[in-house]
KOLKOLSE-325207 format. One record per residue (C-alpha): x, y, z; residue in one letter; residue number from 1. Coordinates in nm, 2 decimals, always signed. Each point is the difference from the previous one (the first is absolute). Example, Ala and Ser with C-alpha at 12.3 -4.5 7.8 and 13.67 -1.06 7.14 Angstrom:
<pts>
- east north up residuo num
- +1.23 -0.45 +0.78 a 1 $
- +0.14 +0.34 -0.07 s 2 $
</pts>
This chain:
<pts>
- east north up residuo num
- -8.05 +0.00 -10.64 m 1 $
- +0.25 +0.13 +0.14 m 2 $
- +0.31 -0.22 +0.05 t 3 $
- +0.31 -0.03 +0.29 d 4 $
- +0.19 +0.19 -0.24 l 5 $
- -0.21 +0.25 -0.08 d 6 $
- -0.09 +0.06 +0.34 l 7 $
- +0.35 -0.01 +0.16 i 8 $
- +0.06 +0.27 -0.31 t 9 $
- -0.28 +0.21 +0.14 q 10 $
- +0.13 -0.02 +0.36 t 11 $
- +0.32 +0.13 -0.16 v 12 $
- -0.13 +0.27 -0.20 e 13 $
- -0.17 +0.15 +0.32 h 14 $
- +0.34 -0.05 +0.15 y 15 $
- +0.13 +0.22 -0.25 f 16 $
- -0.29 +0.25 -0.01 k 17 $
- -0.03 +0.07 +0.36 g 18 $
- +0.37 +0.09 +0.01 m 19 $
- +0.06 +0.19 -0.29 y 20 $
- -0.35 +0.25 +0.05 h 21 $
- +0.09 -0.06 +0.42 s 22 $
- -0.36 -0.11 -0.05 d 23 $
- -0.03 -0.22 +0.37 i 24 $
- -0.32 -0.16 -0.11 e 25 $
- +0.14 -0.15 -0.30 r 26 $
- +0.22 -0.14 +0.24 l 27 $
- -0.16 -0.10 +0.24 k 28 $
- -0.19 -0.20 -0.30 k 29 $
- +0.35 -0.23 -0.08 a 30 $
- +0.09 -0.04 +0.36 f 31 $
- -0.03 -0.19 +0.30 h 32 $
- -0.09 +0.18 +0.33 p 33 $
- +0.25 -0.19 +0.18 d 34 $
- +0.23 -0.03 -0.25 a 35 $
- +0.34 +0.17 +0.08 f 36 $
- +0.30 +0.16 -0.25 l 37 $
- +0.37 -0.07 +0.03 f 38 $
- +0.34 +0.16 -0.20 g 39 $
- +0.24 +0.22 +0.07 h 40 $
- -0.05 +0.43 -0.11 l 41 $
- +0.33 +0.19 -0.09 k 42 $
- +0.17 -0.26 +0.23 g 43 $
- -0.26 +0.00 +0.31 n 44 $
- -0.17 -0.36 +0.04 f 45 $
- -0.41 +0.06 +0.02 m 46 $
- -0.24 -0.25 +0.11 h 47 $
- -0.32 +0.19 +0.01 v 48 $
- -0.43 -0.15 +0.04 q 49 $
- -0.17 +0.06 -0.32 a 50 $
- -0.28 +0.28 +0.19 e 51 $
- +0.32 +0.23 +0.09 a 52 $
- +0.21 -0.01 -0.32 w 53 $
- -0.35 +0.09 -0.17 f 54 $
- -0.01 +0.27 +0.27 e 55 $
- +0.41 +0.06 -0.14 m 56 $
- -0.15 +0.03 -0.33 v 57 $
- -0.25 +0.26 +0.08 k 58 $
- +0.15 +0.22 +0.11 k 59 $
- +0.31 -0.05 -0.32 r 60 $
- -0.09 +0.23 -0.28 p 61 $
- -0.10 -0.20 -0.34 a 62 $
- +0.18 -0.13 -0.24 p 63 $
- -0.24 +0.09 -0.28 a 64 $
- -0.08 +0.35 +0.10 e 65 $
- +0.42 +0.07 +0.07 n 66 $
- +0.05 -0.09 -0.41 g 67 $
- +0.16 -0.36 +0.10 e 68 $
- -0.08 -0.25 -0.29 k 69 $
- -0.20 -0.30 +0.07 y 70 $
- +0.27 -0.25 -0.05 d 71 $
- -0.14 -0.30 +0.25 m 72 $
- -0.02 -0.38 -0.16 r 73 $
- -0.04 -0.38 +0.05 i 74 $
- +0.34 -0.18 +0.00 v 75 $
- -0.08 -0.38 +0.05 s 76 $
- -0.34 -0.13 +0.26 i 77 $
- +0.06 -0.36 +0.06 d 78 $
- -0.34 -0.16 +0.14 i 79 $
- -0.05 -0.28 +0.21 t 80 $
- -0.41 -0.07 +0.15 a 81 $
- -0.05 +0.28 +0.19 e 82 $
- +0.35 +0.15 +0.00 v 83 $
- +0.16 +0.18 -0.22 a 84 $
- +0.35 +0.20 +0.01 s 85 $
- +0.00 +0.30 -0.21 v 86 $
- +0.36 +0.25 -0.12 k 87 $
- -0.02 +0.37 -0.15 v 88 $
- +0.16 +0.21 -0.10 a 89 $
- -0.11 +0.37 +0.10 d 90 $
- +0.10 +0.34 -0.03 l 91 $
- -0.14 +0.18 +0.31 y 92 $
- +0.12 +0.38 +0.14 m 93 $
- +0.32 -0.01 -0.26 g 94 $
- +0.09 -0.29 +0.14 m 95 $
- +0.00 -0.39 -0.19 r 96 $
- -0.11 -0.34 +0.26 f 97 $
- -0.04 -0.31 -0.09 t 98 $
- -0.26 -0.09 +0.25 d 99 $
- -0.10 -0.39 +0.09 y 100 $
- -0.33 +0.04 +0.07 l 101 $
- -0.20 -0.39 +0.17 t 102 $
- -0.36 -0.02 -0.09 l 103 $
- -0.27 -0.24 +0.17 l 104 $
- -0.29 -0.03 -0.20 k 105 $
- -0.25 +0.02 +0.35 i 106 $
- -0.40 +0.00 -0.10 d 107 $
- +0.09 +0.01 -0.38 d 108 $
- +0.20 +0.26 +0.04 r 109 $
- +0.33 +0.06 -0.06 w 110 $
- +0.14 +0.20 +0.21 l 111 $
- +0.37 +0.09 +0.16 i 112 $
- +0.12 -0.14 +0.34 v 113 $
- +0.42 +0.13 -0.08 n 114 $
- +0.19 +0.24 -0.17 k 115 $
- +0.40 -0.06 -0.02 a 116 $
- +0.14 +0.27 -0.13 y 117 $
- +0.26 +0.15 -0.19 h 118 $
- +0.19 +0.33 -0.16 h 119 $
- +0.29 +0.12 -0.17 d 120 $
</pts>
């Protein structure tokens, strides 16, 4: 039987692999349909609903196909009952990101409901 930590890690892996391969179906396994993403991208404030972000990812060349090194990892996980905060570090489209993912356990599944990010 998988623990909550295992299930959260699995959700984050769907997120990582979905981005790396531009695999929208995999990203949909990680995100709640009403999730939002917030951050600054190249100096511009961004605020987008997950479904719109999926479309943006789909239109970009997949990092896996461009020869970008797979460099995505979980930095920390904090769980309180049915809510979790996961800090991750990832290389995406040549930029180093730090993402803060908020997950909720909904119907026995852990889903990302919010992503806030920064890149160097």
